[in-house]
C-alpha positions in Angstrom: 0.0 0.0 0.0 1.6 3.3 -1.1 2.4 5.7 1.8 0.6 9.0 1.9 2.8 11.9 1.2 3.1 14.2 4.2 2.1 17.7 4.0 4.9 20.1 4.2 4.9 22.2 7.3 4.3 25.9 6.4 7.2 28.2 6.8 6.9 30.2 10.0 5.7 33.8 9.7 8.4 36.0 11.3 5.7 38.5 12.2 3.8 35.9 14.3 5.3 34.9 17.8 5.9 31.2 18.2 4.0 31.3 21.4 1.2 33.8 21.9 0.1 34.8 25.4 -3.5 34.7 26.1 -5.0 38.2 26.7 -5.7 37.4 30.4 -2.3 35.9 30.8 -0.2 38.7 32.1 1.9 36.8 34.6 5.2 37.5 32.9 4.7 41.1 32.4 3.4 41.8 35.9 6.2 39.6 37.5 8.8 41.7 35.6 7.2 44.9 36.9 7.1 43.6 40.5 10.8 42.4 40.4 11.8 45.8 38.9 10.1 47.7 41.8 11.5 45.4 44.4 15.0 46.1 43.0 14.4 49.8 43.0 13.2 49.7 46.6 16.3 47.6 47.7 18.6 50.0 46.0 16.9 53.0 47.5 17.2 51.5 51.0 20.8 50.6 50.5 21.6 54.1 49.2 19.9 55.7 52.0 21.5 53.4 54.8 23.9 55.1 57.2 26.9 52.8 57.3 29.1 55.1 59.5 28.2 53.0 62.6 29.0 49.8 60.8 32.2 51.3 59.6 33.4 52.3 63.0 32.5 48.8 64.3 34.4 47.1 61.4 37.5 49.2 62.0 37.6 48.1 65.5 36.9 44.4 64.7 39.7 44.4 62.2 42.2 46.2 64.5 41.4 43.6 67.3 41.7 40.5 65.1 44.8 41.7 63.4 46.4 42.2 66.9 45.3 38.6 67.7 46.8 37.4 64.4 50.1 38.9 65.4 50.2 37.5 68.8 49.7 34.0 67.4 52.3 34.6 64.8 54.8 35.3 67.4 54.3 31.8 68.6 54.6 30.4 65.1 50.8 29.8 64.7 49.6 31.0 61.4 46.2 32.7 61.1 44.6 34.4 58.1 42.3 37.4 58.2 39.4 38.2 55.9 39.2 40.8 54.4 42.9 40.5 53.7 45.2 43.1 55.5 46.4 44.2 52.2 43.1 45.7 51.5 42.4 47.6 54.7 46.0 48.4 56.0 49.2 50.1 55.0 52.3 48.8 56.6 55.4 50.7 57.7 56.9 47.6 59.3 54.9 44.4 58.7 53.1 43.1 60.6 53.1 45.4 63.7 53.4 49.0 62.5 50.5 49.9 60.4 47.7 52.2 59.7 44.2 52.0 58.1 43.8 52.9 54.4 41.5 55.9 54.2 40.1 54.8 50.8 38.8 51.4 52.1 35.1 51.1 52.5 34.7 49.9 56.0 31.0 50.3 55.9 30.7 47.9 53.1 32.3 45.0 54.9 29.7 42.4 55.8 31.9 39.6 57.2 35.1 39.8 59.2 37.0 36.4 60.1 40.1 34.9 61.4 40.9 31.4 60.2 43.4 28.9 61.5 45.9 27.6 58.9 48.0 25.5 61.2 48.3 21.8 60.5 45.4 19.9 62.2 43.4 23.1 62.8 42.0 23.7 59.4 38.4 24.9 59.6 38.8 26.5 63.0 37.5 30.0 62.4 36.4 33.1 64.4 33.7 34.8 62.3 31.6 37.9 62.7 29.0 39.0 60.2 25.9 41.2 59.8 22.4 39.8 58.9 18.9 41.1 58.7 16.2 39.5 60.8 12.7 38.6 59.5 11.5 41.8 61.2 13.9 43.8 59.0 16.3 44.6 61.9 20.2 44.5 61.3 22.1 42.3 63.6 25.7 41.3 64.3 26.6 37.8 65.1 29.9 36.3 66.2 30.6 32.5 66.1 33.5 30.2 66.5 33.4 27.3 63.9 35.4 24.0 64.0 35.7 20.7 62.2 34.3 17.8 64.2 35.8 15.2 61.9 35.3 13.8 58.4 32.9 11.2 57.0 32.5 9.5 53.7 29.3 10.0 51.7 28.5 7.8 48.7 27.6 10.5 46.3 29.7 13.5 47.5 32.8 11.8 48.8 34.6 12.9 51.9 33.0 15.7 53.9 34.1 17.7 56.8 31.4 17.9 59.6 31.3 21.6 60.8 30.0 22.9 64.1 29.5 26.3 65.6 29.3 28.0 68.9 27.4 31.3 69.0 29.7 33.8 70.9 27.6 37.1 70.5 24.5 38.2 68.8 22.8 41.6 69.2 21.1 44.3 67.2 23.7 46.3 65.2 22.8 49.6 66.9 23.1 47.9 70.4 26.4 46.2 70.0 28.4 46.3 73.2 32.2 46.3 72.4 33.0 45.7 76.0 31.0 42.4 75.8 32.6 41.4 72.5 36.0 42.0 74.0 35.2 39.8 77.0 34.1 37.0 74.8 37.0 37.5 72.4 39.5 37.4 75.3 38.0 34.1 76.6 38.0 32.4 73.2 41.4 33.6 72.2 43.1 32.5 75.3 41.6 28.9 75.1 42.4 28.9 71.4 46.0 29.8 72.0 46.2 27.2 74.9 45.0 24.6 72.6 47.8 25.2 70.2 50.4 25.2 73.1 48.9 21.9 74.2 49.0 20.6 70.5 45.3 19.5 70.7 42.0 21.2 70.1 40.0 18.8 72.4 40.0 21.0 75.5 39.2 24.2 73.5 36.2 22.5 71.7 35.0 21.2 75.0 35.1 24.7 76.4 33.2 26.2 73.4 30.4 23.5 73.8 30.2 24.0 77.5 30.1 27.8 77.7 28.4 29.0 74.5 25.1 28.2 72.8 25.2 25.7 69.9 25.1 27.2 66.5 24.6 25.6 63.1 26.0 22.2 62.0 26.7 21.3 58.4 28.7 19.2 56.1 31.5 20.9 54.0 33.6 19.4 51.2 36.9 17.9 52.4 40.3 19.0 51.0 41.3 15.3 50.4 
């Protein structure tokens, strides 16, 4: 039985859209408008936000953590600061004689951290960052994070199991530097002692006992 010849498909008309929206289907256009308005509002809030208070806090945090960095370095313990010291400081004599760069935007810094780079201490990090609550209020939170060991996962391979202790949390406009310094002194002394004892166990036990538990999560291993 002879096969029927197929009808040739008509050439598409370039003046006719491939998919026509129904008159009542304005989802895409209204969504674009809503997203554009949301972006404009966010940019307006950001432009109008006074970051002078945050800049003052960040300058003090960076100064404090850089001094901690130097004390550890004297004992041969290598730490790394973020943002890098090359961004916010000018050195007359590295690392102890320095001054802040006036052209660095301290108010734009959202996270400040000091990470341990010594063998066996990778992942041990003192971190402070700003976040916004569900009520729209800016907060500052400080945590200490450490590695609780590694485990093998079938699909993702070796993963480091990270834990956190919450050291400090307060509204940005209510931050008490005296309290932060009390906490910082306690944590840094025990951190330093752990290095001298060549074991993080007592330090981790101190964090777990004294401070509220923070987030726990898996992180890719460096294996």
